[in-house]
C-alpha positions as a Markdown table, in Angstrom:
| # | Residue | x | y | z |
|---|---|---|---|---|
| 1 | Met | 114.8 | 105.0 | 91.3 |
| 2 | Lys | 111.8 | 106.5 | 90.0 |
| 3 | Val | 108.4 | 105.6 | 92.0 |
| 4 | Gly | 105.0 | 105.6 | 91.3 |
| 5 | Phe | 101.7 | 104.0 | 92.0 |
| 6 | His | 99.5 | 102.3 | 89.8 |
| 7 | Pro | 95.9 | 104.3 | 89.3 |
| 8 | Ala | 93.7 | 101.6 | 90.9 |
| 9 | Ala | 97.0 | 101.9 | 94.2 |
| 10 | Asp | 96.3 | 105.4 | 94.1 |
| 11 | Ile | 92.9 | 105.4 | 94.6 |
| 12 | Glu | 93.2 | 102.5 | 97.3 |
| 13 | Val | 95.9 | 105.2 | 99.6 |
| 14 | His | 93.6 | 108.0 | 99.3 |
| 15 | Ala | 90.8 | 105.3 | 101.1 |
| 16 | Ala | 92.7 | 104.4 | 103.4 |
| 17 | Ala | 94.1 | 108.2 | 104.3 |
| 18 | Ala | 90.1 | 108.8 | 104.9 |
| 19 | His | 89.8 | 106.0 | 107.0 |
| 20 | Tyr | 92.4 | 106.0 | 108.9 |
| 21 | Glu | 91.4 | 110.1 | 109.5 |
| 22 | Ser | 88.1 | 108.9 | 110.2 |
| 23 | Arg | 89.5 | 106.8 | 113.7 |
| 24 | Val | 91.8 | 108.9 | 115.2 |
| 25 | Gln | 92.2 | 112.7 | 114.2 |
| 26 | Gly | 96.5 | 112.7 | 112.5 |
| 27 | Leu | 96.4 | 109.4 | 111.2 |
| 28 | Gly | 95.5 | 109.8 | 107.8 |
| 29 | Ala | 98.1 | 112.1 | 107.0 |
| 30 | Glu | 100.5 | 110.6 | 109.3 |
| 31 | Phe | 99.7 | 107.3 | 107.1 |
| 32 | Val | 100.4 | 109.2 | 104.1 |
| 33 | Glu | 103.2 | 111.2 | 105.1 |
| 34 | Glu | 105.0 | 107.8 | 105.9 |
| 35 | Leu | 104.3 | 106.2 | 102.4 |
| 36 | Glu | 105.8 | 109.1 | 101.0 |
| 37 | Arg | 108.4 | 108.1 | 102.8 |
| 38 | Gln | 108.7 | 104.9 | 102.4 |
| 39 | Cys | 108.7 | 105.9 | 98.9 |
| 40 | Ala | 111.7 | 107.7 | 98.9 |
| 41 | Leu | 113.6 | 104.9 | 100.1 |
| 42 | Leu | 112.8 | 102.3 | 97.4 |
| 43 | Gly | 113.4 | 105.0 | 95.2 |
| 44 | Glu | 117.0 | 105.7 | 97.0 |
| 45 | His | 117.0 | 101.8 | 97.6 |
| 46 | Pro | 115.5 | 99.6 | 95.7 |
| 47 | Ser | 117.0 | 96.3 | 97.5 |
| 48 | Val | 115.5 | 97.4 | 100.6 |
| 49 | Gly | 112.7 | 95.7 | 102.7 |
| 50 | Gly | 111.8 | 91.9 | 103.0 |
| 51 | Arg | 110.7 | 90.0 | 99.8 |
| 52 | Tyr | 106.9 | 89.2 | 99.3 |
| 53 | Asp | 105.7 | 85.6 | 98.5 |
| 54 | Ala | 102.2 | 85.2 | 97.7 |
| 55 | Gly | 102.3 | 81.1 | 98.8 |
| 56 | Lys | 102.5 | 83.1 | 102.4 |
| 57 | Asp | 99.7 | 84.8 | 104.5 |
| 58 | Glu | 101.9 | 88.5 | 105.0 |
| 59 | Ala | 104.8 | 90.3 | 103.5 |
| 60 | Asp | 108.1 | 90.6 | 105.9 |
| 61 | Cys | 107.8 | 93.5 | 107.5 |
| 62 | Asp | 109.3 | 94.7 | 110.2 |
| 63 | Gly | 108.4 | 97.0 | 113.8 |
| 64 | Pro | 104.9 | 97.6 | 115.1 |
| 65 | Asn | 102.3 | 99.0 | 112.6 |
| 66 | Arg | 99.3 | 101.5 | 113.6 |
| 67 | Val | 98.1 | 101.2 | 110.2 |
| 68 | Glu | 97.1 | 97.6 | 109.4 |
| 69 | Trp | 99.4 | 98.2 | 105.2 |
| 70 | Ala | 102.1 | 97.0 | 103.4 |
| 71 | Val | 104.3 | 98.5 | 100.7 |
| 72 | Leu | 104.5 | 96.2 | 98.1 |
| 73 | Cys | 106.8 | 96.9 | 95.2 |
| 74 | Ala | 108.2 | 95.8 | 91.5 |
| 75 | Val | 110.6 | 96.4 | 89.1 |
| 76 | Leu | 109.3 | 97.7 | 85.3 |
| 77 | Ala | 112.0 | 96.4 | 83.6 |
| 78 | Glu | 112.3 | 99.7 | 82.0 |
| 79 | His | 114.0 | 100.4 | 84.6 |
| 80 | Ala | 115.3 | 97.3 | 86.0 |
| 81 | Ala | 119.7 | 97.5 | 86.0 |
């Protein structure tokens, strides 16, 4: 499946990377690398991960987080199987 970003999300990713890099040298690049890894995983296995429930405070996330970030995605009708 093709994975892409909404233009507003792309801007947000770049801003977050710059913020993390300003806090800890290398953290911004690490953030982008991890995001790219997660997107590649989603492209290969679209059903992986937890589900987001708008009624809950947080998405289902596993493992320790060095940054406060979650990848939310939607399968667009033209890409649905």
